[in-house]
Backbone bond lengths (Angstrom), bond angles and torsions (degrees), N, CA, C in turn:
res aa  C-N    CA-C-N  psi(-1)  N-CA   C-N-CA  omega(-1)  CA-C   N-CA-C  phi
1 M - - - 1.470 - - 1.497 109.15 -
2 A 1.370 114.37 137.24 1.453 120.58 -175.53 1.563 108.89 -74.86
3 D 1.353 112.04 144.53 1.480 119.20 175.67 1.531 110.16 -67.02
4 T 1.349 112.64 140.55 1.504 118.59 -179.61 1.545 108.57 -132.67
5 I 1.319 117.18 159.02 1.402 122.71 170.77 1.477 105.25 -127.22
6 T 1.337 115.82 161.19 1.446 120.84 -176.67 1.492 110.96 -115.03
7 A 1.323 123.91 133.63 1.426 131.93 174.06 1.501 111.02 -126.53
8 E 1.335 117.63 160.39 1.482 119.85 177.31 1.500 110.07 -97.50
9 D 1.326 113.44 131.31 1.427 121.72 174.93 1.619 109.18 -65.63
10 P 1.336 114.91 118.67 1.486 115.35 -175.17 1.534 113.61 -68.96
11 L 1.337 115.01 -18.78 1.501 115.05 179.45 1.529 114.59 -87.86
12 T 1.358 114.58 -29.64 1.494 117.27 -175.50 1.501 111.51 -118.53
13 G 1.348 122.70 -18.22 1.359 123.82 -177.46 1.515 112.77 82.15
14 E 1.272 118.21 -2.04 1.481 124.04 176.46 1.498 110.46 -72.30
15 A 1.341 116.35 153.20 1.468 124.31 173.50 1.495 110.57 -79.09
16 I 1.368 113.50 134.32 1.539 117.56 -178.42 1.612 102.37 -122.33
17 E 1.326 112.87 132.37 1.478 117.05 174.08 1.543 109.41 -88.02
18 L 1.306 115.96 129.65 1.436 124.09 179.38 1.442 109.82 -120.56
19 P 1.400 119.08 155.22 1.447 121.25 176.72 1.573 107.47 -63.21
20 A 1.345 112.27 146.28 1.529 114.77 -176.26 1.550 111.57 -69.87
21 D 1.406 116.90 -12.57 1.492 117.57 178.25 1.582 111.46 -99.96
22 V 1.299 116.66 24.93 1.443 122.40 176.80 1.519 110.90 -61.65
23 E 1.367 119.41 141.40 1.478 120.57 -176.99 1.525 109.53 -115.67
24 V 1.283 116.53 157.20 1.512 121.70 170.41 1.487 108.00 -58.07
25 G 1.338 113.45 138.24 1.511 119.33 178.54 1.521 111.19 91.99
26 E 1.234 120.39 -13.08 1.458 127.23 -178.54 1.535 108.90 -67.92
27 I 1.277 121.15 138.21 1.450 125.03 174.78 1.513 109.90 -101.57
28 V 1.345 111.53 133.52 1.497 117.25 178.43 1.504 104.83 -129.67
29 D 1.364 115.16 161.78 1.463 120.12 179.36 1.493 108.50 -101.71
30 S 1.348 115.63 139.67 1.369 119.75 177.02 1.519 105.59 -75.91
31 P 1.354 117.54 128.69 1.484 121.62 176.81 1.520 113.71 -65.78
32 A 1.329 117.66 -27.22 1.510 122.93 -176.41 1.541 109.67 -82.11
33 T 1.318 117.87 -43.88 1.403 119.38 -171.09 1.589 113.58 -114.28
34 G 1.297 115.63 -19.67 1.503 119.61 -177.49 1.536 109.80 83.04
35 A 1.282 118.79 -3.16 1.485 122.09 178.20 1.537 109.47 -65.05
36 E 1.312 111.95 145.83 1.545 113.91 172.66 1.466 115.98 -82.64
37 L 1.310 116.03 131.58 1.410 123.98 -175.65 1.542 110.73 -119.22
38 E 1.341 114.29 138.06 1.515 116.55 -179.33 1.538 107.92 -106.34
39 V 1.370 114.34 138.45 1.400 119.97 176.98 1.580 105.38 -80.87
40 V 1.365 115.41 119.02 1.463 119.74 -177.86 1.534 114.41 -108.40
41 S 1.308 115.04 -12.24 1.484 117.15 179.43 1.548 107.30 -155.40
42 L 1.370 115.89 148.48 1.522 118.64 -179.45 1.572 110.18 -107.87
43 D 1.337 118.14 -16.24 1.393 118.52 -179.91 1.536 116.05 -135.95
44 P 1.262 121.20 79.62 1.500 123.32 15.69 1.552 110.47 -90.01
45 V 1.228 116.03 165.61 1.494 121.56 179.75 1.529 104.41 -65.98
46 T 1.380 115.14 121.23 1.418 122.78 178.47 1.528 112.59 -126.96
47 L 1.294 116.42 136.96 1.486 121.26 -178.91 1.494 107.74 -119.01
48 E 1.345 116.46 144.07 1.446 122.80 170.89 1.507 107.57 -132.93
49 E 1.366 117.71 158.37 1.386 121.21 177.47 1.468 109.91 -61.21
50 A 1.358 119.28 131.03 1.478 120.79 -173.95 1.545 106.70 -72.99
51 P 1.357 117.10 144.29 1.435 122.12 -179.10 1.602 107.47 -69.94
52 E 1.356 111.53 150.28 1.494 116.10 176.30 1.475 108.52 -76.55
53 L 1.297 121.07 132.72 1.413 121.07 179.70 1.522 109.20 -87.32
54 E 1.322 112.90 138.04 1.438 120.77 -177.50 1.453 109.14 -106.85
55 E 1.308 120.90 140.29 1.459 122.36 175.64 1.495 110.09 -73.23
56 D 1.352 117.45 142.76 1.500 117.27 179.57 1.458 110.40 -104.82
57 W 1.337 122.05 -6.15 1.460 123.00 173.70 1.465 112.25 54.27
58 G 1.333 117.10 31.82 1.477 122.72 175.57 1.517 115.26 73.14
59 E 1.306 115.27 17.18 1.413 118.04 178.13 1.532 113.46 -81.66
């Protein structure tokens, strides 16, 4: 069985299991809402809603 760590979904407060080798900046999907969440800290593991990417159209 693969090692996992647990983090709190910032949108629902539910626990989310993540791979133990998750890295800061990695995007994961919330199993409850499907929203994209970004790993912002590893000690403790902290998730935030990922920012929407805007197209720059070459500017």
